[in-house]
N, C-alpha and C positions, 0 to 999 in steps of 0.2 A: 831424512825427515825425522824429527823428534817424535817418538811415540807418546801418545797421551796417557798420562798416569791417572790414578783414581781421583786425585784432587782436581785435575783438569776436567774430567768427565762430570764431576759434581758441580764444578763452576759453570760448565755449559748447560747442565740441567737447570741450574738456578736462573741463568739468563733466559732459558726457554720459558720457564714458568713465569718469570717476570714479564716477558713479552706478552704471554697470554693474559696476564692481569692487566697490562696496559691496554691491550686490544679490547678487553672486556669493558674497561672504564671508558674507553673511547666510544664503543658502541652504545653504552648506556646513556651517553650524552649526545649521540649522533642525531642528525635530523630524522632518520628513519625511526629510531627508538622513540623520539618525541611524538611522532605521528602514531606510533603504536600506543603510547600512553594516552593520547587524546582519544583514540578509538576505544580503548578500554574504559575510559570515563563514560562514553556513550553507552557501551555495552552494560556496564555495571549499573548505570542509572535505570535502564530498562529491567535488568534482572532483579533489582531490588523491588521495583514496582510490581513485577510479576510474582515475586515471592510473597509480597504482601497480599496478593490476590486481586488487586484492582477493585473494581466495582462489580465484577462478574463477567460472564461470557457476553460478548457483543452479538447483537442480532445476526450480523452477517457471518460471524464465526460459526454459529450453530448451523447456518445454511451451508457454509463451505464444508463442514464436517459431513453433512448429509450428501453433498455432491461428491466428496472423496470416497464415499461408499458406492457410488454409481459411476465409476470411471468410464469416460467416453472421449471421443475426439473433439468434443465441443459442448458448450452449454449456452443456454439462452443469453445469459448476461456476461459471459466471459469466455476467453480461450481456456484450454485445459491445463496448461503447465503447472500453475500454482496448486491445482487440486491433486495432481499426481505427486507433487512434492509433499503436500499435506498428507496424502495416504501413506507415503514412506515415513514421514515424521510421526504419524500416529502409531505406525507399526514399531518404530524404534523407541519412541519416548512415551507413548500413551496419549491420553486425551485430557490430562489435567490442564488447568489454565497456564501454569508455568511451562509445561511441555509445549503447549500450543503456541505460546508467544516467545519461546526461546529462539527460534530461527529468525523471526523479524528483528530481535535484538542483535543477533550476530550479524545479520545483513546490514543493519544500520551502522555497526562498528566498521565493517569493511568499506562501506560507502564513505565514511569519514576519512579513512586511510587513503582511499583513492583520490579524494578531493585534495589532500595535501600533495600526493604524487603528481596530480595534474598541474598544480602550481609549480612544482619543481621542474617538470618537463617543459613548462612554458617559460622557464628562465628565472623562476623565483628562488630565493635563498630561504634561510630558516624562517624569517618573519613572515614571508608570503605563504609558506607552507602551513605554519601555525595558524595564520589568519584564515586561510581557506578552510582548514579543518574545523576551527572553532565556529565559524559561521555556519557550517553544515551541522554541527552539534546542536546549536541553539535554534536552528530554523524550526518553527512550530510544525510545519507540514511534515518534516522528516521525523520530528519527535512523535507526532501522531502515527505516522506510518510504521514506526518501530514499536508501537504500543499494542498492536493487535494483529492477528493473522489475516492477511489479505494479499491480493496480487500487487498492491501498491508498494509494499516494502521491496519486492523484487524489481518493480518498475524503476525505482530510483537507482538501484544497482545496475540494471541493464543500460540505462541512459548514461550513467557515469562511466561504465566500462566502455561503451561506444565512443564517448568523448575522449577518454584516455587513450584508446587504441588509435583514434584519429590524430591526436597530437603526436603520438609516437610515429605514426605513418608519415606525417608531414616532416618531422625532424630527421627520421632515419631512412625514409624512402625504401623500406624493406617490403617487397611486394607480398610476402606471405601474411603481412598484417591485414591485407584485404580479406583473406580467408577468416581471420579472427573476427573482423568486423561483420562479415556475412553471418557467422555463427551467432554472434551477440545479437545482431538485429533479428535474425530468425527466431532464436529462443525468446528474445524480448517481446516480439510480436505474438508469439505463442503464449505469452504470459498476459499481455495487455495490448490491445490493438493500437493504442496511442503511439507505440513505437513505430508504426507505419508513418506517422507524421515526422518523427525524427529521421527516418530513412529518407523521406522525401526532402527534408531540409538539408541532409548531408549531400544528396544528389545535386540540389540547387547550389549549395556551397562549393562543391567541386567544379560544377559547370561555370561558376562566376569567379573562379580564382585560377591562379597559375597551375594548380593541381589538375586542371582539366586535361593536361597531357596524359594523365593516367587512363583517360577514357579511350585512348588509342591502343591500350594494352588489354589483354584478356582478363586481368586481375579484378577490376571492379565488376565486370560482368559475371565472372565466376562467383564473386561474393553475392551479387544479386540473385543468381540462380540458387545458390545455397540457402539464402534467406527465404526465398519463395518456397523452396522444398520443405524447409522446417515448418513454415507457416501453413503449408497446404492441407494438413489434416483438418484444421479448423475451417478452411475454405470448403473442403469436401463435406464436412458435417453440415455446414450451412446450406449447401446446395441440396442436400438430402433432407433438410428440415425446413424447407420453405423460407430460407434466408431469415431464420429466427432472430439472429443477433441484430440485423438491420431493423427488423420490426421493433425489437427492444429499444434500440437507440432512438428510433423515431417516436415511439410512445413516451419514453422518458423525457425527451426534449420538449414535446408538446404538452406533457403532463406535469410531473412533479418539479421539473426544472424550468417551466415556462416563465416563472417570475424572475429568472436570471437575465441579465443583459450584458452587452459589451462593457458598459461602465462598471457593473458589479464585478465582472471578470478582471478588469484592469485594476480597480481599487483593491480587489482581493489579493493581487500579487504583492502589494505592500503589506497588507494585514497578515496573511498566512505565512509570509516568509520573514516576519519580524521587521518593523519599520527601521530598526537600527541597521539592518543589512542593506537598505535601499542604496546608499552611496556606493557600497561595495559592488553590487551586481550591475548597477548602471556603469560603474567604472569598467566592469567586465565587458559590457557591450562596446564601450569606447575602445578598450584594449584590442578586441577582435576586429573591429571595423576601421579604427582611425589611428591607432598607435603605430609608429614606424616599425617597432620590433614585433608587435603583436599581430600585425596584418597578415603575416604568413599563416596564422591559424584562423584566418577568416571563415573557413567552413564551419567552425564551431559557432560563430555568430549567427550564421544562417540556420544552424541546427536549433537555435532558439527562436529566431525571428519568424521563420516559415511556420512552425507549429503554432506560434502565438497568433499569427495572422489567420490561420485556418480556424482556430478556436474562436477568434473574434467574429469571423464570418459565420460561424455556426449560430451566433447570437444568444445561445442559452447554455454556454459552457460553464462548468464549475471552475473556480479559480485553481483548485488543486490539480486539475488536469495537466497543468504546465509545471508542476512542482519539481518533477524529476530533472528538469533542465538546469536547475539553479546551481548545483555544485560546480559545473564548468564555468558559470559566470563568476562565482565566488573565487575560483582559481585565477581566472584572468584578471579580475579586479584586484586581487591580492598582490599579484606581480606589479601592477601599476601603482598601487598604494606604496609598496616597498620602495619603488624607484622615486616616487614623488616625495616620500618622507625620509630620503637618505641624508639630506642636509641636516646638520646639527641644530640649526635654528628651528626646524619643525619636527625633529625626531621625537619630541615629547608627545606628539599626537599618537604615536604608536601605542604606548601603554594605555593612554586614555581611551582610544577606540576599542582596543581589545577588552578593556574593563567594561565599556558600554555593552559590548557583545555579551560578556559574561553576565552582566546585570539583566540582559534580555532573558535570561533563564527564569526571571520572575514570572514569565508567561507559561513556563513548563507545566504547572498544575492544570492548565486549561486543556492540555492535550495528553498528559500522562496522569493516570488516576493514582496519584501518590498521596493525596490528602484524604482524610476521612470526609465523607460526603458533606456532613454538616459544616465542617471546617472549610471545605471547598466553597460552599454556598456563601459563607461569610466573607471568604477571601475575595471572591468575584464582586461582591457588593462593595467592598473597600476599594477595589480597583475600578469600579464603575463599569464592569463588563456584564452585559445582559445576555441571557440565553439566546442562542442563534441556531438556525437551521437553513440549509440551502433549498429545502423542499417546500417552504411556505406553510408548514404545519403549525398547529397550535402547540405552545410550549408551556412548561410549568417552571420548576426551580432550576432545572438543568438544561444545557444545550443538548441537541439531539444525539450527538456522539456518545455522551455519558448516559443520557436517559435510556438509550437503547441497550444498556448493560444491566438493566433492572427488570425484575418481575418474571423472568422466563421459567424458572423452576416452579414458581407458584402456579403458573398456568398448567404445567404438566401435572402437578399434584392435584389441582382442582378437577381437571378432566378425569384423573384416575379415580377420584371419589365417586364420580358419576358412573364411570365404566365398571367399577368393582361392585356396583349395586345390581349389575345385570346377572342373569343366570349364565352358566357355562355355554348353553346352546345359543343364547343371545350374543355372547362375546364372540363366538365363531363367525358371526355374520355382521358384526357391528364395525362400521368404518368410522374413523376419527378424521374429521375434515376441518381445515382452517383456511381463511382467506389469503393470508400472506405467508411468505417463506419463513419469517421469524417465528410465528406461532407453530408452523409445521416443524421447523427445526428444533424448537424447544420440546415438543412432544417426542420427536425422534430421539433427542439426546438425553433428556432427563426422564422420559417416560419409561425407559427400560427398567429403572429401579422400582417403578410402580406397576410393572406388569403390562404396560400399554403396547399395542402393536404400532408399527410405523404409521405416520399420518399420511393422508392424501390431501392435495390442494390444487388450486388453479393458478398459482403464481409462479411464473418463470419455469424452472426445471421441474417443479412438482407437477405442473400440468403435463410436461413431456413424459414423466414417469407413469402418468395415467391413474385410473381408478382401481387398477389391479383386478381382482375377482369380485370386488364388492358390487352389489346391485343397487344399493340405496334403500333396501328394505328396512334397515336400522342404521342410524347415523348419530354420532355425537358431533355437534358443530360448535367450534369455539369462536364466538364473536358474531357480529352481524345484527341485522334488525329482525325483530319478531315477525313483522308483517311479511317480509320476504320469505321466511321459512314457512309461514302458514299458507302462502300461495303455492309452494312447491311440494309440501307434504300433507298427507291426510291427517296426521296427528303430530302436534308439537308441544313439548313440555319444557318450560324454563327450569332446568335441573340444578342450576347453581350460578353463582356470580363470583368472579375472581378479581381482586383488587391488587394494586401494587403501588407502593410509595416510590416516588422519584421517576417512574417510567414515563414514557410519552403519554399525554392525556388520552390519545385515541387507543392506547393499549390498556387503559385503566377501566375498572368496573365492567369487564366483559361478561356478557351472559354466556352460559353454557346450555345449549339446547339438546334435548333428547328427541330426535325426530324419527318418525316411523312412516314407512310406505311412501317413498318418493313417487310422485305421480308419473314422471317420465324417468326411465331407468338411467343410471349413471352412464352406462355405455352410450346411450343415445344422446344424452344432454351434455356430455363431456366436451365435445368440440366447441360448443357455444360458450363455455365457461372460461376459455383461455384469457389469461391476463399477463402479458409480457410488458413489464414496466420496472 
């Protein structure tokens, strides 16, 4: 055999490096790389909005921060997982608006990537993958979920992960994927109870499809046991707290959401997922239920239909409760679109429809606070979009999602002005009370800079946390009616008024009361003050 000389070695090295360069170029234009690029578009869009500061902290974010400082196995209005994640996020990144909203932006990007992968696993090539990912990017409900910290951003991820794992299970028939499904469903339900509807839909789908043969094996049952085990801390918490979450759901349904109906729920599916995507997700339903090649993935169709039916039967469901199910419909519909548009005579529809989806981003400023508020108001006037709320409350210039980002620090500052007029002895015994968790959360978050103690309140988990050691001898109360205070205290002084531009009307022009000598002690009156809604 001829020995390799120096020139031969150099030639081989050159070929090796050339191969690396070719591989790199191939990857940069591969289907996976394109999905990464689309995911980065979603991520960067949110990061830019976060860097600009948006319109301020959202009401619920202030409450979530407070909850993350009181870690427990459950909360009145939600399971605990997202709040443990928030506690870790605060420890690692801090509490700035950018830090708080960083993780929702990342999760949104991952969900876009998984949407494209679902289309690939369902038989789609490049166009189908790009179409599914693009539809997920421009979907207003997902844009909103990525714009602030809440359990909702993780909810979309868990539903999408469950759908992706189900597709892979059906294609590859690897039993260990059942364990993955059990973990995803368990953690998902520990984040938001709506994943229980997804799990039930999956069970129905397996039962009504050829995959029911799996039910004769231990794997689905092991997955179910695992999911229940992961969800059990929240069940235990409810059993030891008088089923507080069920009371919360019942009160919310009969109260602030009582104006919603099955019709508003169904119409909302078109509105909050962008009307341009309607043909795509309807095609997704057709793909899973009626298409010859797509029928093998029929359990995914049931994973949409069953939760949808349950939400309609509830009669007062918010449209966004079903939002997490749409990436799998986008994926199935994209595969069908790709096949339908394969002929040259109709291939021109592909760029036209993708362009329409991209134009759908005209709605992005409605759910991502990227425009200055005055510009935003003029923008919606031009589009003919009026302020809206699912809770039937009076509105001003902004819809409730944005209005709830204004006025919180001003409330804490105004309360501090009253508090700091007290003597040191009076401060020791003065409780700061507010009716709702937004006001309490604002005092807790912004009040530290003004020397305020944490607030107490009657709303949701603030009621659970109780009156602490306060007796009611001296209280500063943010909001409410004067006559109500005069009935309960021996002395009431209107010590200030706090106003806020652009906030919800019921949060504007709030009186601040300095109240002395509660006629019935806080400890005695606290049980009657509970407000789970």
